[in-house]
C-alpha positions as CSV (number, residue, x, y, z in Angstrom):
1,M,15.1,-7.9,42.7
2,T,13.5,-11.3,42.3
3,P,15.6,-14.2,41.0
4,W,13.6,-14.7,37.8
5,R,14.1,-11.1,37.0
6,V,17.8,-11.3,37.5
7,I,18.1,-14.2,35.2
8,V,16.0,-12.7,32.4
9,M,17.7,-9.3,32.7
10,S,21.1,-11.1,32.4
11,V,20.0,-12.6,29.1
12,V,18.7,-9.2,27.9
13,L,22.1,-7.6,28.8
14,L,23.9,-10.0,26.5
15,V,21.5,-9.1,23.7
16,I,22.1,-5.4,24.3
17,V,25.9,-5.7,24.2
18,N,25.7,-7.3,20.8
19,I,23.4,-4.6,19.3
20,Q,24.6,-1.3,20.5
21,Q,25.3,-0.2,16.9
22,A,21.7,-0.8,16.0
23,Q,20.4,1.6,18.6
24,A,22.0,4.7,17.0
25,A,19.1,4.8,14.4
26,R,16.6,6.3,16.8
27,S,16.1,10.1,16.7
28,A,15.0,12.5,19.3
29,D,11.5,13.1,17.9
30,D,10.4,9.6,17.1
31,Y,8.4,6.9,18.8
32,V,7.8,3.2,18.1
33,V,4.4,1.5,18.6
34,I,4.2,-2.2,19.2
35,S,1.1,-4.4,19.2
36,Y,0.4,-7.3,21.5
37,H,-2.6,-9.5,21.7
38,D,-3.4,-12.3,24.1
39,I,-1.0,-13.3,26.9
40,V,-1.0,-16.8,28.5
41,D,0.6,-18.1,31.6
42,T,1.5,-21.7,30.7
43,T,2.3,-22.6,34.3
44,V,-1.3,-21.8,35.3
45,T,-3.3,-22.8,32.2
46,P,-1.1,-25.2,30.2
47,D,-4.1,-26.6,28.2
48,L,-5.5,-23.2,27.1
49,P,-5.9,-23.1,23.3
50,I,-3.4,-20.6,21.9
51,Y,-4.2,-18.5,18.8
52,S,-2.1,-16.4,16.4
53,Q,-0.2,-13.5,18.0
54,T,-0.6,-15.0,21.5
55,I,2.6,-14.8,23.6
56,T,3.5,-16.3,27.0
57,R,3.8,-14.3,30.2
58,S,7.5,-15.3,30.4
59,R,8.1,-13.9,26.9
60,L,6.3,-10.7,27.7
61,I,8.5,-10.3,30.8
62,E,11.6,-10.8,28.6
63,H,10.3,-8.0,26.4
64,F,9.6,-5.7,29.3
65,N,13.0,-6.3,30.7
66,L,14.6,-5.6,27.3
67,I,12.7,-2.3,27.2
68,S,13.8,-1.4,30.8
69,V,17.4,-2.4,30.5
70,G,17.9,-1.2,26.9
71,G,17.1,2.4,27.7
72,Y,13.7,2.5,26.1
73,H,10.9,4.5,27.6
74,P,7.3,3.5,27.4
75,V,5.0,6.6,27.0
76,S,1.3,7.3,27.0
77,L,-0.6,8.6,24.0
78,Q,-1.0,11.9,26.0
79,Q,2.7,12.3,26.3
80,I,3.0,12.0,22.5
81,I,0.2,14.5,22.0
82,D,1.8,17.0,24.4
83,A,5.3,16.6,22.9
84,K,3.8,17.2,19.4
85,A,2.1,20.4,20.7
86,G,5.4,21.7,22.0
87,G,5.1,20.6,25.6
88,Q,7.4,18.2,27.5
89,P,9.7,16.5,24.9
90,L,9.5,12.7,24.6
91,P,12.1,10.7,26.4
92,D,14.8,9.1,24.4
93,K,13.7,5.9,22.5
94,A,10.0,6.4,23.3
95,V,7.8,3.3,23.0
96,L,4.0,3.1,23.0
97,L,2.7,-0.3,24.1
98,T,-0.7,-1.5,22.7
99,F,-2.7,-4.6,23.3
100,D,-5.6,-5.6,21.0
101,D,-8.9,-7.5,21.3
102,G,-9.7,-7.0,25.0
103,Y,-8.5,-10.3,26.3
104,R,-9.0,-10.9,30.0
105,S,-5.3,-11.7,30.2
106,F,-4.7,-8.0,30.0
107,Y,-6.5,-7.5,33.3
108,E,-5.1,-10.6,35.0
109,I,-1.5,-10.8,33.7
110,V,-0.5,-7.6,31.9
111,F,-2.0,-5.0,34.2
112,P,-0.1,-6.2,37.3
113,L,3.1,-6.2,35.2
114,L,2.4,-2.6,34.0
115,K,2.1,-1.5,37.6
116,L,5.3,-3.4,38.5
117,Y,7.3,-1.8,35.8
118,G,5.5,1.5,35.7
119,F,4.7,1.2,32.0
120,P,1.7,2.9,30.4
121,A,-0.2,1.0,27.7
122,V,-3.3,1.1,25.5
123,Q,-6.0,-1.6,25.5
124,A,-8.2,-1.8,22.4
125,V,-11.6,-3.6,23.0
126,V,-14.2,-4.9,20.5
127,G,-17.5,-3.5,21.8
128,S,-19.8,-6.3,20.5
129,W,-17.5,-9.0,22.2
130,L,-17.9,-7.2,25.5
131,D,-21.7,-7.2,25.1
132,V,-21.9,-11.0,24.8
133,P,-23.6,-12.2,28.0
134,A,-21.7,-14.2,30.6
135,G,-21.5,-17.9,29.6
136,G,-21.9,-17.1,25.9
137,R,-19.5,-17.5,23.0
138,V,-17.6,-14.7,21.2
139,P,-17.3,-15.0,17.4
140,Y,-13.6,-15.2,16.7
141,G,-12.6,-15.8,13.0
142,N,-14.0,-19.2,12.0
143,T,-14.6,-20.3,15.5
144,T,-15.9,-19.0,18.8
145,L,-14.3,-18.5,22.2
146,P,-15.8,-18.5,25.7
147,R,-17.0,-15.1,26.8
148,E,-14.7,-15.5,29.9
149,R,-11.6,-15.2,27.6
150,F,-12.4,-11.5,27.3
151,L,-12.7,-8.5,29.6
152,S,-15.9,-7.5,31.3
153,W,-17.2,-3.9,31.1
154,E,-16.5,-3.7,34.9
155,Q,-12.9,-4.6,34.3
156,V,-12.7,-2.1,31.5
157,R,-13.9,0.6,33.9
158,T,-11.3,-0.4,36.4
159,L,-8.6,-0.2,33.8
160,D,-9.9,3.1,32.5
161,E,-9.5,4.5,36.0
162,S,-5.8,3.7,36.1
163,P,-3.3,6.4,35.0
164,L,-1.4,3.6,33.3
165,V,-4.1,2.5,30.9
166,E,-6.1,4.1,28.2
167,I,-9.0,2.2,26.6
168,A,-9.3,2.4,22.8
169,S,-11.9,1.1,20.4
170,H,-11.1,-1.9,18.2
171,S,-14.5,-1.2,16.5
172,Y,-17.9,-2.2,17.8
173,N,-18.4,-5.1,15.4
174,L,-15.9,-4.9,12.5
175,H,-13.5,-7.5,13.7
176,Y,-14.3,-10.2,11.1
177,G,-13.9,-11.0,7.5
178,V,-16.6,-10.6,4.8
179,S,-16.9,-11.9,1.3
180,G,-15.1,-9.4,-0.9
181,N,-15.9,-10.9,-4.4
182,P,-17.9,-13.6,-6.1
183,M,-15.0,-16.0,-5.6
184,G,-15.4,-15.7,-1.8
185,N,-12.1,-14.1,-0.8
186,E,-12.5,-13.1,2.9
187,Q,-11.5,-9.5,3.4
188,A,-11.7,-7.0,6.3
189,A,-15.2,-5.8,7.1
190,A,-14.1,-2.2,7.7
191,V,-12.8,-1.7,4.2
192,T,-14.8,-4.0,2.0
193,S,-18.0,-3.6,0.1
194,I,-19.7,-6.9,0.9
195,W,-20.5,-9.3,-1.9
196,N,-23.8,-11.2,-1.6
197,A,-24.7,-13.9,-4.1
198,Q,-28.4,-12.8,-4.1
199,S,-28.1,-9.0,-4.1
200,G,-24.6,-8.4,-5.5
201,Y,-22.2,-5.8,-4.0
202,E,-23.1,-3.6,-1.1
203,S,-23.7,-0.1,-2.4
204,E,-21.4,2.8,-1.6
205,A,-24.1,4.4,0.5
206,A,-24.9,1.2,2.4
207,Y,-21.2,0.6,3.1
208,L,-20.7,4.1,4.5
209,E,-23.9,3.8,6.6
210,R,-22.6,0.4,8.0
211,I,-19.3,2.0,9.1
212,R,-21.1,5.0,10.6
213,Q,-23.4,2.8,12.5
214,D,-20.5,0.9,14.0
215,M,-18.7,4.1,15.1
216,A,-21.9,5.5,16.5
217,Q,-22.6,2.3,18.5
218,T,-19.0,2.4,19.8
219,Q,-19.6,5.9,21.0
220,R,-22.9,5.0,22.7
221,R,-21.6,1.9,24.5
222,F,-18.5,3.7,25.8
223,Q,-20.6,6.5,27.0
224,E,-23.0,4.1,28.8
225,Q,-20.3,1.8,30.3
226,V,-17.2,4.0,30.7
227,G,-18.6,7.5,30.8
228,H,-16.7,9.0,27.8
229,T,-16.0,8.5,24.2
230,P,-12.7,6.8,23.2
231,R,-10.3,9.0,21.3
232,M,-8.4,6.1,19.7
233,M,-9.4,3.6,17.1
234,V,-7.2,0.5,16.6
235,W,-8.3,-0.8,13.2
236,P,-9.0,-4.6,13.1
237,Y,-6.4,-6.4,11.1
238,G,-4.7,-3.0,10.7
239,A,-7.0,-2.3,7.7
240,Y,-8.4,1.2,7.2
241,S,-9.0,3.8,4.5
242,E,-9.2,7.5,4.2
243,A,-13.0,7.1,4.3
244,T,-12.9,5.2,7.6
245,L,-10.5,7.7,9.1
246,D,-12.9,10.5,8.2
247,I,-15.9,8.6,9.8
248,A,-13.9,7.7,12.9
249,A,-13.0,11.3,13.4
250,E,-16.7,12.3,13.1
251,Y,-17.3,10.2,16.3
252,G,-14.4,11.5,18.3
253,M,-11.7,8.9,17.4
254,T,-9.1,11.2,15.9
255,Y,-6.1,9.0,16.8
256,T,-5.9,5.7,15.0
257,F,-3.4,2.8,14.6
258,S,-2.5,0.6,11.6
259,L,-0.1,-2.4,11.3
260,L,2.3,-0.7,8.9
261,S,5.7,-1.7,10.3
262,A,7.5,1.6,10.6
263,P,8.5,4.1,13.3
264,N,6.6,7.3,13.8
265,Q,7.9,10.9,13.8
266,L,6.4,13.7,16.0
267,R,6.0,15.7,12.8
268,D,3.7,13.0,11.3
269,P,0.0,13.4,11.6
270,M,-1.5,11.2,14.3
271,R,-4.5,10.5,12.2
272,V,-3.0,7.0,11.7
273,M,0.1,5.7,13.5
274,N,2.3,2.8,12.5
275,R,2.7,-0.3,14.6
276,Y,4.9,-3.4,14.7
277,L,3.0,-6.7,15.3
278,I,4.6,-8.9,18.0
279,D,4.1,-12.6,18.5
280,Q,5.7,-15.5,20.4
281,E,8.3,-16.0,17.7
282,T,9.5,-12.4,18.0
283,S,13.0,-12.9,19.4
284,L,14.8,-10.5,21.7
285,Q,17.1,-9.6,18.9
286,T,14.2,-8.8,16.6
287,I,12.3,-6.8,19.1
288,D,15.4,-4.8,19.9
289,E,15.9,-4.2,16.1
290,I,12.3,-2.9,16.0
291,L,12.7,-0.7,19.1
292,S,16.0,0.7,17.9
293,N,14.7,1.2,14.3
294,R,17.2,-1.1,12.7
295,V,14.7,-3.3,11.0
296,W,16.0,-4.9,7.8
297,E,14.0,-4.7,4.6
298,T,14.4,-5.8,1.0
299,E,17.1,-3.8,-0.7
300,D,16.0,-3.6,-4.3
301,L,12.7,-4.0,-6.2
302,R,12.2,-6.8,-8.7
303,I,9.0,-6.3,-10.7
304,V,7.0,-8.6,-12.9
305,H,4.5,-6.8,-15.1
306,V,1.4,-9.1,-15.6
307,D,-1.3,-8.8,-18.2
308,L,-4.6,-9.9,-16.5
309,D,-5.7,-10.8,-20.1
310,Y,-3.4,-13.8,-19.7
311,V,-5.3,-14.9,-16.6
312,Y,-8.8,-14.3,-17.9
313,D,-10.6,-17.2,-19.5
314,P,-14.4,-17.6,-20.2
315,D,-14.1,-21.0,-18.6
316,P,-14.0,-20.4,-14.8
317,I,-12.2,-23.7,-14.2
318,Q,-9.5,-22.8,-16.7
319,Q,-9.3,-19.3,-15.3
320,E,-8.7,-20.6,-11.8
321,Q,-6.0,-22.9,-13.1
322,N,-4.4,-19.9,-14.8
323,L,-4.4,-18.0,-11.5
324,D,-2.8,-20.9,-9.6
325,K,-0.1,-21.1,-12.2
326,L,0.6,-17.4,-11.9
327,I,0.7,-17.5,-8.1
328,E,3.0,-20.4,-8.0
329,R,5.4,-18.8,-10.5
330,I,5.5,-15.5,-8.7
331,Y,6.0,-17.2,-5.3
332,R,8.9,-19.3,-6.6
333,Y,10.5,-16.4,-8.5
334,G,11.6,-14.4,-5.4
335,V,10.3,-11.0,-6.7
336,S,9.0,-8.1,-4.6
337,T,6.3,-6.5,-6.8
338,V,3.7,-7.2,-9.4
339,Y,2.4,-4.5,-11.8
340,L,-1.1,-6.0,-12.4
341,Q,-3.3,-4.9,-15.3
342,A,-6.7,-3.7,-14.1
343,Y,-8.2,-3.0,-17.5
344,A,-9.0,-5.3,-20.4
345,D,-7.0,-4.8,-23.6
346,P,-7.4,-8.1,-25.6
347,D,-6.6,-6.4,-28.9
348,G,-3.4,-4.9,-27.5
349,D,-4.0,-1.4,-28.6
350,G,-3.4,0.1,-25.1
351,V,-6.9,1.4,-24.8
352,A,-9.3,0.2,-22.1
353,D,-12.5,-1.1,-23.6
354,E,-13.6,-3.0,-20.5
355,L,-12.3,-3.2,-16.9
356,Y,-11.6,-6.1,-14.6
357,F,-13.5,-4.6,-11.6
358,P,-17.0,-3.3,-11.0
359,N,-17.4,0.4,-11.9
360,R,-19.9,3.0,-13.0
361,H,-18.7,3.7,-16.6
362,L,-17.3,0.8,-18.5
363,P,-18.3,-2.8,-19.1
364,V,-16.7,-5.4,-16.8
365,R,-15.0,-8.2,-18.7
366,A,-14.7,-10.2,-15.5
367,D,-14.7,-9.3,-11.8
368,L,-11.1,-10.6,-11.6
369,F,-8.7,-7.9,-10.5
370,N,-9.6,-8.1,-6.8
371,R,-9.3,-11.9,-6.8
372,V,-5.9,-12.0,-8.5
373,A,-4.5,-9.0,-6.5
374,W,-5.6,-10.5,-3.2
375,Q,-4.1,-13.9,-4.0
376,L,-0.8,-12.4,-5.0
377,K,-0.7,-10.3,-1.8
378,K,-1.6,-13.2,0.5
379,R,-0.1,-16.3,-1.2
380,A,2.9,-14.8,-3.0
381,N,3.5,-12.1,-0.5
382,V,4.3,-9.4,-3.1
383,K,3.3,-5.8,-3.3
384,V,0.6,-5.3,-6.0
385,Y,0.2,-2.2,-8.1
386,A,-2.9,-1.5,-10.1
387,W,-1.8,-0.8,-13.6
388,M,-4.3,1.7,-15.0
389,P,-4.6,4.1,-18.0
390,V,-4.8,7.8,-17.3
391,L,-6.7,8.9,-20.4
392,S,-7.1,5.9,-22.6
393,F,-10.7,4.8,-21.8
394,D,-12.9,4.2,-24.8
395,L,-16.3,5.4,-23.7
396,G,-17.7,5.5,-27.3
397,D,-18.3,8.3,-29.7
398,G,-20.4,10.5,-27.3
399,H,-17.3,11.8,-25.5
400,R,-14.5,14.3,-26.2
401,Y,-11.1,12.9,-27.0
402,V,-7.7,14.5,-27.4
403,T,-7.5,16.1,-30.9
404,D,-4.7,17.2,-33.2
405,V,-4.6,20.8,-34.3
406,R,-3.7,19.8,-37.9
407,T,-6.9,18.0,-38.4
408,G,-9.2,18.9,-35.6
409,E,-9.7,15.2,-35.1
410,E,-8.1,12.4,-33.0
411,S,-4.7,11.3,-34.3
412,P,-4.9,7.8,-35.8
413,D,-1.3,7.2,-34.8
414,Q,-1.8,7.7,-31.1
415,Y,-3.9,6.0,-28.3
416,R,-7.5,7.2,-28.1
417,R,-7.4,9.4,-25.1
418,L,-10.2,11.3,-23.3
419,S,-9.3,15.0,-23.1
420,P,-8.5,15.8,-19.5
421,Y,-9.4,19.5,-20.2
422,V,-13.0,18.5,-20.4
423,E,-14.4,18.5,-16.9
424,D,-16.9,15.7,-17.5
425,N,-14.1,13.5,-18.7
426,R,-12.1,14.3,-15.5
427,R,-15.1,13.4,-13.4
428,I,-15.6,10.0,-15.2
429,I,-12.0,9.1,-14.9
430,R,-11.9,10.1,-11.2
431,E,-15.0,7.9,-10.6
432,I,-13.4,4.9,-12.3
433,Y,-10.3,5.3,-10.0
434,E,-12.6,5.7,-7.0
435,D,-14.4,2.5,-7.9
436,L,-11.1,0.7,-8.3
437,G,-10.2,1.7,-4.7
438,R,-13.6,0.8,-3.2
439,M,-14.0,-2.6,-5.0
440,T,-10.5,-4.0,-5.0
441,K,-7.4,-4.4,-2.9
442,F,-4.0,-3.2,-4.0
443,D,-0.9,-1.4,-2.7
444,G,0.1,1.1,-5.4
445,L,-0.7,2.6,-8.7
446,L,1.2,2.4,-12.0
447,F,0.1,5.0,-14.4
448,H,0.1,3.7,-18.0
449,D,2.2,5.4,-20.8
450,D,-0.9,6.9,-22.3
451,A,-0.6,10.2,-20.3
452,F,1.0,12.3,-23.0
453,F,0.3,15.1,-25.5
454,T,2.2,15.4,-28.8
455,D,3.4,18.8,-29.9
456,F,0.1,19.2,-31.8
457,E,-2.2,18.3,-29.0
458,D,-4.7,19.0,-27.3
459,A,-6.7,21.2,-29.6
460,N,-10.1,20.9,-27.9
461,P,-11.7,24.3,-27.0
462,E,-11.4,23.6,-23.3
463,A,-7.7,22.9,-23.8
464,L,-7.2,26.2,-25.7
465,A,-9.0,28.0,-22.9
466,A,-6.6,26.4,-20.4
467,Y,-3.6,27.6,-22.3
468,Q,-4.9,31.1,-22.4
469,S,-5.5,31.0,-18.6
470,A,-1.8,30.1,-18.3
471,A,-0.8,33.3,-20.2
472,L,-0.3,31.4,-23.4
473,P,-2.0,32.1,-26.7
474,S,-5.1,30.1,-27.5
475,D,-3.7,29.3,-30.9
476,I,-1.4,26.3,-31.0
477,N,0.3,27.3,-34.3
478,T,1.3,30.6,-32.7
479,I,2.8,28.8,-29.8
480,R,4.7,26.4,-32.0
481,N,6.3,29.2,-33.9
482,D,7.9,30.7,-30.8
483,D,10.6,28.7,-28.9
484,T,10.0,30.4,-25.6
485,M,6.2,29.9,-25.8
486,M,6.7,26.4,-26.9
487,A,8.9,25.6,-23.9
488,N,6.3,27.1,-21.6
489,W,3.5,25.2,-23.3
490,V,5.3,21.9,-22.9
491,R,6.0,22.6,-19.2
492,F,2.3,23.6,-18.7
493,K,1.0,20.4,-20.3
494,T,3.5,18.2,-18.5
495,A,2.5,19.7,-15.1
496,Y,-1.2,19.5,-16.1
497,L,-1.0,15.7,-16.7
498,T,1.0,15.1,-13.5
499,D,-1.5,17.2,-11.4
500,F,-4.3,15.2,-12.9
501,T,-2.7,11.9,-12.0
502,N,-2.3,13.2,-8.4
503,E,-6.1,13.7,-8.4
504,L,-6.6,10.2,-9.6
505,E,-4.2,8.9,-6.8
506,R,-6.4,10.7,-4.2
507,A,-9.5,9.2,-5.8
508,A,-8.2,5.7,-5.8
509,N,-6.8,6.0,-2.3
510,Y,-10.0,7.3,-0.6
511,Y,-11.7,3.9,-0.2
512,R,-8.6,1.7,-0.8
513,Q,-7.6,-0.7,2.0
514,A,-4.4,0.5,3.6
515,D,-2.7,-2.4,5.5
516,N,0.9,-3.4,6.1
517,K,2.3,-2.0,2.8
518,Q,3.0,1.6,2.1
519,F,0.9,3.1,-0.7
520,T,3.2,4.2,-3.5
521,T,2.8,5.4,-7.1
522,S,4.8,4.9,-10.3
523,R,4.4,6.3,-13.8
524,N,5.7,5.1,-17.2
525,I,8.0,7.4,-19.1
526,Y,9.3,6.9,-22.6
527,A,13.0,6.4,-22.9
528,V,13.4,8.8,-25.8
529,T,12.5,11.7,-23.5
530,I,15.7,10.8,-21.6
531,M,17.9,9.9,-24.5
532,N,16.9,13.0,-26.5
533,P,15.7,15.8,-24.2
534,R,14.2,17.7,-27.1
535,S,11.7,14.9,-27.5
536,Q,10.0,16.0,-24.3
537,R,7.9,18.4,-26.4
538,W,6.7,15.4,-28.4
539,F,5.2,13.7,-25.3
540,S,4.9,16.4,-22.6
541,Q,6.9,14.1,-20.3
542,S,9.9,15.0,-18.1
543,L,12.0,12.8,-15.9
544,E,12.5,15.7,-13.5
545,N,8.8,16.4,-13.3
546,F,8.0,12.7,-12.7
547,A,10.6,12.5,-10.0
548,T,8.8,15.1,-8.0
549,G,5.3,13.8,-8.7
550,Y,5.7,10.0,-8.0
551,D,7.4,7.6,-5.7
552,Y,9.0,5.8,-8.7
553,V,9.6,6.7,-12.3
554,A,9.2,3.6,-14.5
555,V,11.5,4.1,-17.5
556,M,10.4,2.0,-20.5
557,A,13.9,0.6,-21.1
558,M,12.9,-1.4,-24.2
559,P,15.8,-1.3,-26.8
560,Y,14.0,-3.1,-29.6
561,M,10.9,-0.9,-29.3
562,E,13.3,2.1,-29.6
563,E,15.1,0.3,-32.5
564,A,18.5,0.6,-30.8
565,E,21.3,-0.6,-33.0
566,N,23.3,-1.9,-30.0
567,P,20.8,-2.8,-27.3
568,N,23.4,-3.4,-24.6
569,E,25.2,0.0,-25.1
570,W,21.8,1.7,-25.4
571,L,20.8,0.4,-22.0
572,R,24.1,1.5,-20.5
573,S,23.6,5.0,-21.9
574,L,20.0,5.1,-20.8
575,A,21.0,4.1,-17.2
576,Q,23.8,6.6,-17.0
577,R,21.6,9.5,-18.3
578,S,18.7,8.6,-16.0
579,L,21.0,8.3,-12.9
580,A,22.4,11.7,-13.7
581,Q,19.0,13.2,-13.0
582,V,17.2,10.9,-10.6
583,S,18.4,8.7,-7.7
584,A,18.7,5.0,-8.1
585,R,16.1,4.5,-5.3
586,Q,13.4,6.3,-7.4
587,L,14.1,4.8,-10.8
588,V,12.5,1.6,-12.1
589,F,13.8,0.2,-15.4
590,E,11.2,-1.9,-17.3
591,L,12.7,-4.3,-19.9
592,Q,10.8,-5.9,-22.7
593,T,10.4,-9.6,-23.1
594,Q,8.7,-9.5,-26.5
595,D,10.0,-8.1,-29.8
596,W,6.8,-6.5,-31.1
597,R,8.4,-5.8,-34.4
598,T,8.5,-9.5,-35.2
599,Q,5.9,-10.6,-32.5
600,T,8.5,-13.1,-31.2
601,P,9.8,-13.6,-27.6
602,I,13.2,-12.2,-26.7
603,P,15.5,-15.0,-25.5
604,S,15.6,-15.3,-21.7
605,E,19.4,-15.3,-21.8
606,E,19.4,-11.9,-23.5
607,I,17.0,-10.5,-20.9
608,A,19.1,-11.9,-18.1
609,Q,22.2,-10.2,-19.7
610,W,20.2,-6.9,-19.8
611,V,19.6,-7.2,-16.0
612,R,23.3,-7.8,-15.4
613,I,24.1,-4.7,-17.4
614,L,21.6,-2.5,-15.5
615,R,22.9,-3.7,-12.2
616,E,26.5,-3.0,-13.2
617,E,25.4,0.6,-14.1
618,G,23.8,1.0,-10.7
619,I,20.1,0.5,-11.5
620,K,18.5,-1.0,-8.4
621,N,14.9,-1.5,-9.3
622,I,14.3,-3.7,-12.4
623,G,11.2,-5.2,-13.9
624,Y,10.0,-6.5,-17.3
625,Y,6.9,-6.7,-19.4
626,P,5.1,-8.9,-20.2
627,D,5.3,-12.0,-18.2
628,D,4.0,-15.0,-20.1
629,F,3.5,-17.5,-17.3
630,H,1.8,-20.0,-19.6
631,Q,4.9,-20.4,-21.7
632,N,7.4,-19.8,-18.8
633,H,8.8,-16.8,-20.6
634,P,11.1,-15.5,-19.6
635,D,12.5,-18.8,-18.2
636,V,12.5,-18.6,-14.4
637,N,15.5,-20.8,-14.1
638,V,17.5,-18.5,-16.4
639,M,16.2,-15.3,-14.7
640,R,16.2,-16.2,-11.1
641,P,20.0,-16.1,-10.5
642,V,20.2,-12.4,-11.7
643,F,16.6,-11.3,-11.1
644,S,15.5,-12.7,-7.7
645,I,16.0,-10.4,-4.7
646,G,16.7,-13.5,-2.7
647,R,18.3,-12.5,0.6
648,R,19.6,-9.1,-0.2
649,F,18.5,-6.7,2.5
650,R,19.3,-3.2,3.8
651,A,18.7,-1.4,7.0
652,A,15.5,0.6,7.0
653,P,16.2,4.3,6.9
């Protein structure tokens, strides 16, 4: 063994001794994928410009030694495929090594090390970069790099012939950012309908054709230069969508990789695999935590519910100042999540008259949601949910809305809601959600509290026909006069609404950019349905049903809205009743910051006390609505000690 390897392996052994407990988290049927980029040997090229995610040869050797000494086993994609199909099981602590962008350093530095250690790996190349003539410049972000920094097709062929290397596509020409909105936010080309100041947004058809042409060109160039089509797509920036997954599969790339930091299980589909991004600052301890699946993540959720109506201003300069104020507040706050309004409701009636994103069916008050959500994600580093109505879209009088059997008309005491039993309404709402996914960037969906039916709704003919198909009478009054039929009717309507929101989730997620945050859903539920179970018939809402239908159940824990005589005790009781039915991990408690009875703000000290009470009762995920960042309400300085997640972490499951 060479002296340098003895020294490095001694260091690694010290790390291993200190983290044996961490390694117990790996299971027999999992594998971890890690992502490298360029590798530089500073002893040979000390003046070579270094870009993000670049690591040194010596650091890579440290990582390889850690893998070797720590009992990890690099595997090939084919080994994973075979194990999944019931063939040879994966070795303990399996690891798949991937290298992105097709740097020449892979051939000159990494490939010899792979042969030395006997490690298999994947190299993902950008086809258009390989096609740049010798002596040319390769477009790389906002600059260009010499063609010589990247592999040649001849080197790719040599690598492809090795049993240790499999060549993947990193797209033909999608490794760049495009303008994603009129404000010029640069977003990943593979998942963005391009904005052009002269022609507006790229159409859905044009976007799909652009992606298909890229995949087709990848297929052609691989066939011409390597002799076969790649079966792997490594998405640039880790950004993909269900639509791009479908298109890649059409061209033979059925295995793809993201940058969602999580281990993979053999039982998981290989349509998209998770990867951890590695760079020079990834310490030996951190990489061992990654490889042993002992990564630490934020323990609890702290959620700020933001009205985009507070950001909007007809004066673009003032609007940008509003946005900066919001971003600064969220960044300083130390919260994990923002529920961000995607619809316009300036009159506060809970019904969407306009939307904050381009769509096919409602006016656009301002093309603002994508801009604000993107800035929150990138500048404040929070997870952003699109807060959307389920039924409360006001499309005018030419559409069919939920009706009350007593009058045959809409109830003036309830939100105006499109009847989901009318197929044309369902189509329109699905298309609105699909447009949300294609035209904006977000990480989750919060379904508004408008998804309910009273015990007199819905009386539309299509609704009555649906009841009859579920073995119920088509007459609501007959149903109401029989307790058993009433219970069955409530269950049917509850499930019907949940099933419809699941349709909307799929519609929103089809074009939505998936990146390094897991897509999750949440739905508002009225507290009265928990405090008084009989009231479930008044809303067609059930905590148990919601717990099976969504990642989170957002309980509207608003004591003044519910006219609680003792708000503190009411919150304690609500928490206890909720926790008796749903785990703390799945519950979100949303507090109120405004007393809508008097249209006055609730003192920040009182809201902070409510947070303390909920934490004492075991509620882990806490939010509030609304956040008035203009008036600093609630006061960040009062709230931060009890509300900020700060440095509380837990080991990833």
